[in-house]
MIDOSE-1310 file (N, C-alpha, C; in nm, 2 decimals, decimal comma, always signed):
residues 288
mdla	+13,57/+17,65/+12,76/+13,57/+17,52/+12,83/+13,70/+17,45/+12,81; +13,75/+17,38/+12,92/+13,86/+17,30/+12,90/+13,82/+17,16/+12,85; +13,93/+17,08/+12,82/+13,90/+16,95/+12,76/+13,82/+16,86/+12,85; +13,84/+16,86/+12,98/+13,76/+16,78/+13,07/+13,61/+16,82/+13,07
sili	+13,59/+16,95/+13,07/+13,45/+17,00/+13,06/+13,38/+16,96/+12,93; +13,45/+16,97/+12,82/+13,40/+16,93/+12,69/+13,36/+16,78/+12,70; +13,45/+16,70/+12,76/+13,43/+16,56/+12,77/+13,30/+16,53/+12,85; +13,29/+16,60/+12,96/+13,17/+16,58/+13,05/+13,04/+16,61/+12,97
qtln	+13,04/+16,72/+12,90/+12,92/+16,76/+12,82/+12,90/+16,67/+12,71; +13,00/+16,61/+12,65/+12,98/+16,51/+12,54/+12,92/+16,39/+12,60; +12,97/+16,34/+12,71/+12,91/+16,22/+12,77/+12,77/+16,25/+12,81; +12,74/+16,37/+12,87/+12,60/+16,40/+12,90/+12,51/+16,40/+12,77
svqy	+12,56/+16,45/+12,66/+12,49/+16,46/+12,54/+12,46/+16,32/+12,49; +12,56/+16,23/+12,49/+12,54/+16,09/+12,45/+12,43/+16,02/+12,54; +12,45/+16,04/+12,67/+12,35/+15,97/+12,76/+12,21/+16,02/+12,74; +12,20/+16,16/+12,73/+12,06/+16,21/+12,71/+12,00/+16,17/+12,58
glll	+12,09/+16,17/+12,47/+12,04/+16,13/+12,34/+12,00/+15,99/+12,33; +12,07/+15,90/+12,40/+12,04/+15,75/+12,40/+11,91/+15,73/+12,48; +11,90/+15,80/+12,59/+11,78/+15,78/+12,67/+11,66/+15,83/+12,60; +11,67/+15,95/+12,53/+11,57/+16,00/+12,45/+11,53/+15,91/+12,33
flva	+11,63/+15,84/+12,28/+11,60/+15,74/+12,17/+11,51/+15,63/+12,22; +11,53/+15,58/+12,34/+11,44/+15,47/+12,40/+11,30/+15,52/+12,39; +11,27/+15,64/+12,44/+11,13/+15,69/+12,44/+11,08/+15,71/+12,29; +11,16/+15,78/+12,21/+11,12/+15,81/+12,07/+11,11/+15,69/+11,99
sglt	+11,19/+15,59/+12,01/+11,18/+15,47/+11,92/+11,05/+15,40/+11,95; +11,00/+15,39/+12,07/+10,87/+15,33/+12,10/+10,76/+15,41/+12,03; +10,77/+15,55/+12,03/+10,67/+15,63/+11,97/+10,67/+15,62/+11,82; +10,79/+15,61/+11,76/+10,79/+15,60/+11,61/+10,75/+15,46/+11,57
lvfg	+10,77/+15,36/+11,65/+10,71/+15,22/+11,62/+10,56/+15,23/+11,61; +10,50/+15,28/+11,72/+10,35/+15,29/+11,73/+10,30/+15,38/+11,62; +10,36/+15,49/+11,60/+10,31/+15,59/+11,51/+10,33/+15,54/+11,37; +10,45/+15,50/+11,34/+10,49/+15,46/+11,20/+10,43/+15,33/+11,15
imgi	+10,42/+15,23/+11,24/+10,38/+15,10/+11,20/+10,23/+15,08/+11,22; +10,17/+15,13/+11,34/+10,03/+15,11/+11,37/+9,95/+15,23/+11,32; +10,01/+15,34/+11,29/+9,93/+15,46/+11,25/+9,86/+15,53/+11,36; +9,90/+15,51/+11,49/+9,83/+15,56/+11,61/+9,91/+15,68/+11,66
inla	+9,84/+15,80/+11,67/+9,90/+15,92/+11,73/+9,88/+15,90/+11,88; +9,98/+15,87/+11,95/+9,97/+15,84/+12,10/+10,02/+15,95/+12,18; +9,93/+16,04/+12,23/+9,97/+16,15/+12,31/+10,01/+16,10/+12,45; +9,97/+15,98/+12,49/+9,99/+15,92/+12,62/+10,13/+15,86/+12,63
hgsf	+10,21/+15,87/+12,53/+10,34/+15,80/+12,53/+10,43/+15,86/+12,64; +10,42/+15,99/+12,67/+10,50/+16,05/+12,78/+10,45/+15,99/+12,91; +10,33/+15,96/+12,92/+10,28/+15,90/+13,05/+10,34/+15,77/+13,08; +10,37/+15,69/+12,97/+10,44/+15,56/+12,99/+10,58/+15,58/+13,05
ymig	+10,64/+15,69/+13,01/+10,77/+15,72/+13,07/+10,75/+15,75/+13,22; +10,65/+15,83/+13,25/+10,62/+15,86/+13,39/+10,59/+15,73/+13,47; +10,51/+15,65/+13,41/+10,47/+15,52/+13,47/+10,60/+15,44/+13,51; +10,69/+15,44/+13,41/+10,82/+15,36/+13,44/+10,89/+15,42/+13,55
ayma	+10,90/+15,56/+13,56/+10,97/+15,62/+13,67/+10,91/+15,59/+13,81; +10,77/+15,60/+13,81/+10,70/+15,56/+13,93/+10,71/+15,42/+13,97; +10,72/+15,33/+13,87/+10,74/+15,19/+13,89/+10,88/+15,17/+13,96; +10,98/+15,24/+13,91/+11,11/+15,23/+13,97/+11,11/+15,27/+14,12
fvlt	+11,04/+15,38/+14,14/+11,03/+15,43/+14,28/+10,96/+15,33/+14,37; +10,84/+15,28/+14,33/+10,76/+15,19/+14,41/+10,84/+15,06/+14,43; +10,88/+15,00/+14,32/+10,95/+14,87/+14,33/+11,08/+14,87/+14,40; +11,15/+14,98/+14,39/+11,28/+15,00/+14,46/+11,25/+15,01/+14,61
sftg	+11,14/+15,07/+14,65/+11,10/+15,07/+14,79/+11,08/+14,93/+14,85; +11,03/+14,84/+14,76/+11,00/+14,70/+14,81/+11,13/+14,62/+14,80; +11,20/+14,63/+14,69/+11,32/+14,54/+14,67/+11,45/+14,59/+14,73; +11,45/+14,73/+14,74/+11,58/+14,79/+14,80/+11,68/+14,81/+14,69
nllf	+11,66/+14,78/+14,57/+11,76/+14,79/+14,46/+11,69/+14,82/+14,33; +11,74/+14,92/+14,26/+11,69/+14,96/+14,13/+11,70/+14,86/+14,03; +11,81/+14,78/+14,03/+11,82/+14,68/+13,92/+11,72/+14,57/+13,94; +11,68/+14,53/+14,06/+11,57/+14,43/+14,08/+11,44/+14,50/+14,04
aill	+11,42/+14,62/+14,07/+11,30/+14,69/+14,03/+11,28/+14,70/+13,88; +11,39/+14,72/+13,80/+11,38/+14,72/+13,66/+11,35/+14,58/+13,61; +11,41/+14,47/+13,66/+11,38/+14,34/+13,62/+11,23/+14,30/+13,64; +11,17/+14,36/+13,75/+11,03/+14,33/+13,78/+10,94/+14,43/+13,69
gipl	+10,99/+14,55/+13,67/+10,91/+14,65/+13,60/+10,89/+14,62/+13,45; +10,99/+14,56/+13,38/+10,98/+14,53/+13,24/+10,87/+14,44/+13,21; +10,85/+14,32/+13,27/+10,73/+14,24/+13,24/+10,60/+14,31/+13,27; +10,60/+14,39/+13,38/+10,48/+14,46/+13,41/+10,44/+14,56/+13,30
alal	+10,54/+14,63/+13,25/+10,52/+14,73/+13,14/+10,47/+14,65/+13,01; +10,53/+14,54/+12,98/+10,49/+14,46/+12,87/+10,34/+14,42/+12,88; +10,31/+14,37/+13,00/+10,17/+14,33/+13,03/+10,07/+14,45/+13,02; +10,11/+14,57/+13,07/+10,03/+14,68/+13,06/+10,01/+14,72/+12,92
gafl	+10,11/+14,72/+12,84/+10,10/+14,75/+12,70/+10,01/+14,66/+12,62; +10,02/+14,53/+12,64/+9,94/+14,43/+12,58/+9,79/+14,45/+12,62; +9,77/+14,49/+12,75/+9,63/+14,51/+12,79/+9,57/+14,63/+12,73; +9,64/+14,74/+12,73/+9,59/+14,87/+12,67/+9,57/+14,85/+12,52
ewal	+9,65/+14,78/+12,45/+9,63/+14,76/+12,31/+9,50/+14,68/+12,29; +9,48/+14,58/+12,37/+9,36/+14,49/+12,35/+9,23/+14,57/+12,39; +9,24/+14,64/+12,50/+9,12/+14,71/+12,55/+9,09/+14,83/+12,48; +9,19/+14,91/+12,43/+9,16/+15,04/+12,38/+9,21/+15,06/+12,24
fshl	+9,34/+15,05/+12,22/+9,40/+15,09/+12,09/+9,36/+15,00/+11,97; +9,32/+14,88/+12,00/+9,28/+14,79/+11,89/+9,15/+14,84/+11,82; +9,08/+14,93/+11,89/+8,96/+14,98/+11,83/+8,98/+15,11/+11,75; +9,11/+15,16/+11,74/+9,14/+15,29/+11,68/+9,20/+15,27/+11,54
ykrd	+9,23/+15,15/+11,50/+9,31/+15,14/+11,37/+9,23/+15,20/+11,25; +9,10/+15,19/+11,25/+9,02/+15,23/+11,14/+8,95/+15,37/+11,17; +8,99/+15,43/+11,28/+8,93/+15,56/+11,32/+9,02/+15,67/+11,27; +8,97/+15,79/+11,27/+9,05/+15,90/+11,22/+9,14/+15,95/+11,34
hleq	+9,24/+16,04/+11,31/+9,34/+16,08/+11,41/+9,28/+16,16/+11,52; +9,17/+16,23/+11,49/+9,10/+16,31/+11,60/+9,06/+16,22/+11,72; +9,00/+16,10/+11,68/+8,96/+16,01/+11,79/+9,07/+15,95/+11,86; +9,18/+15,93/+11,79/+9,31/+15,88/+11,86/+9,36/+15,98/+11,95
vllt	+9,36/+16,11/+11,91/+9,41/+16,21/+12,00/+9,32/+16,23/+12,12; +9,19/+16,22/+12,11/+9,10/+16,24/+12,22/+9,12/+16,13/+12,32; +9,13/+16,00/+12,27/+9,14/+15,89/+12,36/+9,28/+15,89/+12,43; +9,38/+15,92/+12,36/+9,51/+15,92/+12,43/+9,53/+16,04/+12,52
ygli	+9,47/+16,15/+12,49/+9,47/+16,26/+12,58/+9,39/+16,23/+12,71; +9,28/+16,16/+12,69/+9,21/+16,11/+12,81/+9,29/+16,02/+12,90; +9,37/+15,94/+12,83/+9,46/+15,85/+12,91/+9,56/+15,92/+12,99; +9,61/+16,04/+12,94/+9,70/+16,12/+13,02/+9,63/+16,16/+13,15
life	+9,51/+16,21/+13,14/+9,44/+16,26/+13,26/+9,41/+16,14/+13,36; +9,38/+16,02/+13,30/+9,35/+15,91/+13,39/+9,48/+15,86/+13,46; +9,59/+15,85/+13,39/+9,71/+15,81/+13,45/+9,76/+15,91/+13,56; +9,74/+16,04/+13,53/+9,78/+16,14/+13,63/+9,70/+16,13/+13,75
eirs	+9,57/+16,10/+13,74/+9,48/+16,09/+13,85/+9,51/+15,97/+13,93; +9,54/+15,86/+13,86/+9,57/+15,73/+13,93/+9,70/+15,75/+14,01; +9,80/+15,81/+13,94/+9,93/+15,84/+14,01/+9,91/+15,92/+14,14; +9,82/+16,03/+14,13/+9,80/+16,11/+14,24/+9,73/+16,03/+14,36
ilvg	+9,64/+15,95/+14,32/+9,57/+15,87/+14,43/+9,66/+15,77/+14,49; +9,74/+15,70/+14,41/+9,83/+15,59/+14,46/+9,96/+15,63/+14,53; +10,02/+15,73/+14,47/+10,15/+15,77/+14,52/+10,16/+15,91/+14,58; +10,06/+16,00/+14,54/+10,06/+16,14/+14,59/+10,13/+16,23/+14,49
ddvh	+10,14/+16,36/+14,53/+10,19/+16,46/+14,44/+10,33/+16,51/+14,48; +10,40/+16,44/+14,57/+10,53/+16,48/+14,61/+10,64/+16,44/+14,51; +10,75/+16,51/+14,51/+10,87/+16,47/+14,43/+10,94/+16,36/+14,51; +10,98/+16,26/+14,44/+11,05/+16,14/+14,50/+11,19/+16,12/+14,44
gvai	+11,27/+16,06/+14,51/+11,41/+16,02/+14,46/+11,42/+15,87/+14,46; +11,50/+15,82/+14,37/+11,53/+15,68/+14,36/+11,68/+15,66/+14,37; +11,72/+15,58/+14,46/+11,87/+15,56/+14,49/+11,94/+15,48/+14,38; +12,06/+15,53/+14,34/+12,14/+15,46/+14,25/+12,19/+15,33/+14,31
ptll	+12,19/+15,21/+14,24/+12,24/+15,09/+14,29/+12,38/+15,10/+14,34; +12,41/+15,04/+14,46/+12,54/+15,05/+14,52/+12,65/+15,01/+14,42; +12,62/+14,91/+14,34/+12,72/+14,86/+14,24/+12,76/+14,96/+14,14; +12,67/+15,05/+14,11/+12,70/+15,15/+14,01/+12,72/+15,29/+14,06
nfsi	+12,72/+15,31/+14,19/+12,72/+15,44/+14,26/+12,87/+15,48/+14,29; +12,94/+15,51/+14,18/+13,08/+15,57/+14,20/+13,11/+15,65/+14,08; +13,21/+15,73/+14,08/+13,25/+15,82/+13,98/+13,38/+15,79/+13,91; +13,39/+15,83/+13,79/+13,52/+15,81/+13,71/+13,59/+15,94/+13,72
qlne	+13,72/+15,94/+13,77/+13,80/+16,06/+13,78/+13,85/+16,10/+13,65; +13,82/+16,23/+13,60/+13,87/+16,28/+13,48/+13,99/+16,36/+13,49; +14,00/+16,44/+13,60/+14,12/+16,51/+13,63/+14,13/+16,53/+13,78; +14,21/+16,62/+13,83/+14,23/+16,64/+13,97/+14,10/+16,70/+14,03
ilsy	+14,01/+16,76/+13,95/+13,90/+16,83/+14,01/+13,77/+16,76/+13,96; +13,76/+16,73/+13,84/+13,63/+16,68/+13,78/+13,62/+16,53/+13,78; +13,50/+16,48/+13,80/+13,47/+16,34/+13,79/+13,34/+16,32/+13,72; +13,31/+16,20/+13,68/+13,18/+16,17/+13,61/+13,12/+16,05/+13,67
pfyr	+12,98/+16,06/+13,70/+12,91/+15,95/+13,76/+12,91/+15,83/+13,67; +12,95/+15,71/+13,72/+12,95/+15,59/+13,63/+12,81/+15,55/+13,60; +12,71/+15,58/+13,68/+12,57/+15,54/+13,65/+12,53/+15,60/+13,51; +12,57/+15,72/+13,48/+12,53/+15,78/+13,35/+12,60/+15,70/+13,24
vais	+12,72/+15,65/+13,26/+12,78/+15,57/+13,16/+12,71/+15,44/+13,14; +12,67/+15,38/+13,26/+12,59/+15,25/+13,26/+12,46/+15,27/+13,18; +12,39/+15,39/+13,19/+12,27/+15,41/+13,12/+12,30/+15,41/+12,97; +12,41/+15,48/+12,93/+12,45/+15,48/+12,79/+12,47/+15,34/+12,73
iaci	+12,55/+15,26/+12,81/+12,58/+15,12/+12,77/+12,45/+15,04/+12,75; +12,36/+15,05/+12,85/+12,23/+14,98/+12,84/+12,15/+15,02/+12,72; +12,15/+15,15/+12,69/+12,07/+15,20/+12,58/+12,13/+15,15/+12,44; +12,27/+15,15/+12,44/+12,33/+15,10/+12,31/+12,30/+14,95/+12,29
ilai	+12,30/+14,87/+12,40/+12,27/+14,73/+12,39/+12,12/+14,71/+12,34; +12,03/+14,79/+12,39/+11,89/+14,78/+12,35/+11,87/+14,83/+12,21; +11,95/+14,93/+12,17/+11,94/+14,98/+12,03/+11,98/+14,87/+11,93; +12,09/+14,80/+11,96/+12,14/+14,69/+11,88/+12,04/+14,58/+11,87
gmfy	+11,98/+14,55/+11,99/+11,88/+14,45/+12,00/+11,76/+14,48/+11,92; +11,71/+14,61/+11,92/+11,60/+14,65/+11,84/+11,62/+14,64/+11,69; +11,74/+14,68/+11,65/+11,78/+14,67/+11,50/+11,78/+14,52/+11,46; +11,83/+14,44/+11,54/+11,84/+14,30/+11,51/+11,70/+14,24/+11,50
liqr	+11,61/+14,28/+11,60/+11,48/+14,23/+11,60/+11,40/+14,27/+11,48; +11,41/+14,39/+11,44/+11,33/+14,44/+11,33/+11,38/+14,40/+11,19; +11,52/+14,39/+11,18/+11,58/+14,37/+11,05/+11,62/+14,22/+11,03; +11,63/+14,14/+11,13/+11,69/+14,01/+11,11/+11,61/+13,89/+11,16
tklg	+11,49/+13,92/+11,22/+11,41/+13,81/+11,27/+11,28/+13,80/+11,19; +11,22/+13,68/+11,21/+11,09/+13,66/+11,14/+10,98/+13,75/+11,19; +10,98/+13,78/+11,33/+10,89/+13,87/+11,38/+10,91/+14,01/+11,32; +11,03/+14,05/+11,31/+11,06/+14,18/+11,25/+11,01/+14,19/+11,11
mmir	+11,03/+14,08/+11,03/+10,98/+14,08/+10,90/+10,83/+14,10/+10,89; +10,76/+14,03/+10,98/+10,61/+14,05/+10,99/+10,57/+14,19/+11,03; +10,65/+14,25/+11,12/+10,62/+14,38/+11,17/+10,63/+14,48/+11,05; +10,74/+14,47/+10,97/+10,76/+14,55/+10,86/+10,66/+14,53/+10,75
agsh	+10,62/+14,41/+10,73/+10,52/+14,38/+10,63/+10,38/+14,44/+10,67; +10,35/+14,42/+10,80/+10,23/+14,48/+10,85/+10,22/+14,63/+10,84; +10,33/+14,69/+10,85/+10,33/+14,84/+10,84/+10,30/+14,89/+10,70; +10,33/+14,80/+10,60/+10,31/+14,84/+10,46/+10,17/+14,80/+10,41
drtm	+10,13/+14,68/+10,44/+10,00/+14,64/+10,38/+9,94/+14,54/+10,48; +9,85/+14,59/+10,57/+9,79/+14,51/+10,67/+9,70/+14,41/+10,61; +9,62/+14,44/+10,51/+9,53/+14,35/+10,45/+9,60/+14,23/+10,39; +9,71/+14,25/+10,32/+9,78/+14,15/+10,25/+9,84/+14,05/+10,36
vqal	+9,90/+14,11/+10,46/+9,95/+14,03/+10,57/+9,85/+13,94/+10,63; +9,73/+13,99/+10,65/+9,61/+13,91/+10,70/+9,58/+13,80/+10,61; +9,58/+13,83/+10,48/+9,55/+13,73/+10,37/+9,65/+13,61/+10,37; +9,77/+13,64/+10,42/+9,87/+13,54/+10,42/+9,86/+13,45/+10,55
gini	+9,76/+13,48/+10,63/+9,73/+13,39/+10,75/+9,81/+13,44/+10,87; +9,87/+13,56/+10,87/+9,94/+13,61/+10,98/+9,84/+13,69/+11,07; +9,85/+13,66/+11,20/+9,76/+13,73/+11,30/+9,82/+13,87/+11,32; +9,77/+13,97/+11,23/+9,82/+14,10/+11,24/+9,79/+14,17/+11,37
nmiy	+9,67/+14,13/+11,43/+9,63/+14,19/+11,56/+9,73/+14,16/+11,67; +9,78/+14,04/+11,67/+9,88/+14,00/+11,77/+10,01/+14,07/+11,74; +10,05/+14,09/+11,61/+10,17/+14,16/+11,58/+10,16/+14,31/+11,63; +10,05/+14,37/+11,61/+10,03/+14,51/+11,66/+10,04/+14,51/+11,81
rvvf	+9,98/+14,41/+11,88/+9,99/+14,40/+12,02/+10,13/+14,39/+12,07; +10,21/+14,32/+12,00/+10,35/+14,30/+12,04/+10,42/+14,44/+12,02; +10,39/+14,50/+11,91/+10,46/+14,63/+11,88/+10,42/+14,74/+11,98; +10,29/+14,74/+12,02/+10,25/+14,84/+12,12/+10,31/+14,81/+12,26
algl	+10,31/+14,68/+12,29/+10,37/+14,65/+12,42/+10,52/+14,68/+12,43; +10,59/+14,66/+12,31/+10,73/+14,69/+12,30/+10,75/+14,84/+12,31; +10,67/+14,92/+12,24/+10,68/+15,06/+12,25/+10,66/+15,12/+12,39; +10,56/+15,07/+12,46/+10,53/+15,11/+12,59/+10,64/+15,07/+12,69
slaa	+10,69/+14,95/+12,68/+10,80/+14,91/+12,77/+10,93/+14,98/+12,75; +10,96/+15,03/+12,62/+11,08/+15,11/+12,60/+11,07/+15,24/+12,67; +10,95/+15,30/+12,66/+10,93/+15,43/+12,73/+10,94/+15,41/+12,88; +10,87/+15,31/+12,93/+10,88/+15,28/+13,07/+11,02/+15,25/+13,12
lagm	+11,10/+15,18/+13,04/+11,23/+15,15/+13,08/+11,32/+15,27/+13,08; +11,29/+15,36/+12,99/+11,37/+15,49/+12,99/+11,33/+15,57/+13,12; +11,21/+15,57/+13,16/+11,17/+15,63/+13,29/+11,24/+15,57/+13,41; +11,25/+15,43/+13,41/+11,31/+15,36/+13,52/+11,46/+15,40/+13,52
lasp	+11,52/+15,40/+13,41/+11,67/+15,43/+13,41/+11,70/+15,57/+13,45; +11,61/+15,66/+13,41/+11,63/+15,80/+13,43/+11,59/+15,85/+13,57; +11,51/+15,77/+13,64/+11,46/+15,81/+13,77/+11,56/+15,85/+13,88; +11,68/+15,79/+13,89/+11,77/+15,83/+13,99/+11,84/+15,97/+13,96
issv	+11,84/+16,01/+13,83/+11,91/+16,13/+13,79/+11,81/+16,25/+13,76; +11,69/+16,22/+13,74/+11,59/+16,32/+13,71/+11,48/+16,34/+13,82; +11,48/+16,25/+13,92/+11,38/+16,24/+14,02/+11,25/+16,20/+13,96; +11,15/+16,17/+14,05/+11,02/+16,12/+14,01/+10,91/+16,23/+14,05
ypnm	+10,84/+16,28/+13,96/+10,75/+16,39/+14,00/+10,63/+16,39/+13,90; +10,52/+16,46/+13,95/+10,40/+16,46/+13,87/+10,42/+16,52/+13,73; +10,34/+16,47/+13,63/+10,34/+16,52/+13,50/+10,48/+16,53/+13,43; +10,57/+16,44/+13,47/+10,70/+16,44/+13,42/+10,71/+16,39/+13,28
gsqv	+10,61/+16,33/+13,23/+10,61/+16,28/+13,09/+10,58/+16,39/+12,98; +10,53/+16,50/+13,02/+10,48/+16,60/+12,92/+10,60/+16,65/+12,84; +10,71/+16,70/+12,90/+10,82/+16,75/+12,83/+10,89/+16,64/+12,75; +10,89/+16,52/+12,80/+10,95/+16,41/+12,73/+10,87/+16,38/+12,60
liis	+10,74/+16,39/+12,61/+10,65/+16,36/+12,49/+10,68/+16,46/+12,38; +10,69/+16,59/+12,42/+10,71/+16,70/+12,32/+10,84/+16,67/+12,25; +10,95/+16,65/+12,32/+11,08/+16,63/+12,26/+11,09/+16,50/+12,18; +11,01/+16,40/+12,22/+11,01/+16,28/+12,15/+10,94/+16,29/+12,01
fvvv	+10,84/+16,37/+12,01/+10,77/+16,40/+11,88/+10,87/+16,48/+11,79; +10,95/+16,57/+11,85/+11,05/+16,64/+11,77/+11,15/+16,54/+11,71; +11,19/+16,44/+11,79/+11,29/+16,34/+11,74/+11,22/+16,26/+11,63; +11,10/+16,22/+11,64/+11,03/+16,14/+11,54/+11,02/+16,22/+11,41
vigg	+10,98/+16,35/+11,42/+10,97/+16,44/+11,30/+11,10/+16,45/+11,23; +11,21/+16,48/+11,31/+11,34/+16,49/+11,25/+11,39/+16,36/+11,18; +11,38/+16,25/+11,26/+11,43/+16,13/+11,21/+11,35/+16,06/+11,09; +11,22/+16,09/+11,09/+11,13/+16,03/+10,99/+11,04/+15,93/+11,06
igsv	+10,91/+15,95/+11,03/+10,81/+15,86/+11,10/+10,83/+15,72/+11,06; +10,84/+15,63/+11,16/+10,86/+15,49/+11,13/+11,00/+15,44/+11,12; +11,10/+15,53/+11,13/+11,24/+15,49/+11,11/+11,30/+15,48/+11,25; +11,34/+15,37/+11,29/+11,41/+15,35/+11,42/+11,55/+15,41/+11,41
wgal	+11,62/+15,38/+11,29/+11,75/+15,43/+11,27/+11,75/+15,59/+11,27; +11,64/+15,64/+11,21/+11,63/+15,79/+11,21/+11,60/+15,84/+11,35; +11,53/+15,77/+11,43/+11,51/+15,81/+11,57/+11,64/+15,82/+11,65; +11,73/+15,72/+11,62/+11,86/+15,72/+11,69/+11,94/+15,84/+11,65
iaam	+11,95/+15,86/+11,52/+12,03/+15,98/+11,47/+11,97/+16,11/+11,52; +11,84/+16,12/+11,51/+11,78/+16,25/+11,55/+11,79/+16,27/+11,70; +11,78/+16,16/+11,78/+11,79/+16,17/+11,93/+11,93/+16,22/+11,97; +12,03/+16,17/+11,90/+12,17/+16,21/+11,92/+12,19/+16,36/+11,88
iigf	+12,13/+16,40/+11,77/+12,14/+16,54/+11,73/+12,08/+16,63/+11,84; +11,96/+16,59/+11,88/+11,89/+16,67/+11,99/+11,97/+16,67/+12,12; +12,03/+16,55/+12,15/+12,10/+16,54/+12,28/+12,22/+16,64/+12,28; +12,30/+16,64/+12,17/+12,41/+16,73/+12,16/+12,37/+16,88/+12,15
adtf	+12,26/+16,91/+12,07/+12,21/+17,04/+12,06/+12,16/+17,10/+12,19; +12,08/+17,02/+12,26/+12,03/+17,07/+12,38/+12,13/+17,09/+12,49; +12,22/+16,99/+12,51/+12,32/+17,00/+12,61/+12,42/+17,11/+12,59; +12,48/+17,11/+12,47/+12,58/+17,22/+12,44/+12,51/+17,36/+12,42
gkvi	+12,38/+17,36/+12,38/+12,31/+17,48/+12,37/+12,29/+17,55/+12,50; +12,27/+17,47/+12,61/+12,25/+17,53/+12,74/+12,39/+17,58/+12,79; +12,50/+17,53/+12,74/+12,63/+17,58/+12,79/+12,68/+17,70/+12,71; +12,66/+17,69/+12,58/+12,72/+17,79/+12,49/+12,62/+17,91/+12,47
fpel	+12,49/+17,88/+12,45/+12,39/+17,98/+12,43/+12,28/+17,97/+12,53; +12,30/+17,99/+12,66/+12,20/+17,96/+12,76/+12,07/+18,04/+12,75; +12,08/+18,17/+12,69/+11,97/+18,25/+12,67/+11,88/+18,20/+12,56; +11,94/+18,12/+12,47/+11,86/+18,07/+12,35/+11,84/+17,92/+12,36
sgmv	+11,88/+17,86/+12,48/+11,88/+17,71/+12,49/+11,74/+17,65/+12,46; +11,63/+17,72/+12,50/+11,50/+17,67/+12,48/+11,45/+17,67/+12,34; +11,53/+17,74/+12,25/+11,49/+17,75/+12,11/+11,57/+17,66/+12,02; +11,69/+17,62/+12,06/+11,78/+17,55/+11,97/+11,72/+17,42/+11,91
vyli	+11,66/+17,34/+11,99/+11,60/+17,21/+11,95/+11,49/+17,24/+11,84; +11,41/+17,34/+11,86/+11,30/+17,36/+11,77/+11,34/+17,43/+11,65; +11,45/+17,51/+11,66/+11,51/+17,57/+11,54/+11,57/+17,46/+11,44; +11,63/+17,35/+11,50/+11,68/+17,24/+11,43/+11,56/+17,17/+11,36
maav	+11,45/+17,15/+11,43/+11,33/+17,08/+11,38/+11,28/+17,16/+11,26; +11,27/+17,30/+11,28/+11,22/+17,38/+11,17/+11,31/+17,37/+11,05; +11,44/+17,37/+11,07/+11,53/+17,36/+10,95/+11,51/+17,23/+10,88; +11,50/+17,12/+10,95/+11,48/+16,99/+10,89/+11,35/+16,99/+10,81
llwr	+11,24/+17,04/+10,87/+11,11/+17,04/+10,80/+11,12/+17,12/+10,67; +11,20/+17,23/+10,67/+11,21/+17,31/+10,55/+11,29/+17,24/+10,45; +11,40/+17,17/+10,49/+11,49/+17,10/+10,40/+11,43/+16,97/+10,36; +11,38/+16,89/+10,45/+11,33/+16,76/+10,42/+11,21/+16,73/+10,50
pegi	+11,09/+16,77/+10,46/+10,97/+16,76/+10,54/+10,94/+16,61/+10,59; +10,98/+16,51/+10,51/+10,95/+16,37/+10,55/+11,05/+16,32/+10,66; +11,15/+16,40/+10,70/+11,25/+16,36/+10,79/+11,38/+16,32/+10,73; +11,48/+16,31/+10,81/+11,61/+16,28/+10,75/+11,62/+16,14/+10,69
fkra	+11,55/+16,04/+10,76/+11,55/+15,91/+10,71/+11,41/+15,87/+10,67; +11,37/+15,91/+10,54/+11,24/+15,87/+10,50/+11,22/+15,72/+10,49; +11,11/+15,67/+10,54/+11,09/+15,53/+10,53/+11,05/+15,49/+10,39; +11,11/+15,38/+10,34/+11,09/+15,34/+10,21/+10,94/+15,29/+10,19
C-alpha cells in the first residue's frame, strides 16, 4: 500500500472505531452501572438508523432528522426503563436475557410492519457531501471525517459528564452501592432511568450517523451487538475509557485485517478478544 492508501485505511479505522465506541459506551454504561445484560442494544442502533431514514424523508435533511431523533431516543429509553427494565434490577441474568431477546423480536416485527423489509438509503447532507483530495487519484469523503469529529466531541462530553458533574458523581456512586445512595436521599431509580436513556440514545445516534454509509436494512443491529460486546469485554465492564480504547483497537484491527489478511479478517477481532481474556480476564481497564 502507498502512503495515501494507508492514510485512507487509517481514517476508516478511526471513524469505525469512534462509531463503535458510541454503541459500546451505551452498552457498558447499562451493563456496568445498572447490571443489566441488554441483548436488545443492537436493536437501538437499528432504531436510530430507521429513525434517520423516516425523519429524513419528512425533513429532507439528515441533520434535522438527527436533531429530532435524539429527543425521541431519550424518550424511548426513559419509557423502556420505566416500563420494563426497572423490574429487572433484582432479577437474575437469565430473566434479563429472555426479556431483552424478546425485545429484539418485537422491534424487528414493528420495523417490518411500519417500514417493510427493503434496504433503504439515507442521503448525506449537502453541506457535508464532498470529498477531500488526498492525491491525483484518491479522495476521502468529508462526511466520514464529520462522523469522527462528532464522535470525539461526544466522547469528551461523556467523560466530562461522568467525571466532573454532580450527576456523574451520583451515577458512579450508584454503580458501587445502590442501597447507600438511596439512604442518602438520592432517587437512584431516576438516576438509572437517565443512564438507560443515555445509553439507548448513544446507540441510536450511532445508527443515525452511520445510516448514509451503511444503508438501512433489517436486523442490522445483530452484528453491531456482537462486536459491541467484544469491545466491552476487552475494555472492561463499566469503563467508558476502556470502551474507547478497545473500540479503537477493534477499528484498526478489523479495517487493516481486511486489507492485509482478507482470508482471516473474520477471526482477527475475536483473536484479540481471546488474547485479552487470557492476559487480563477483567479487561484492559478494570473498573476500580
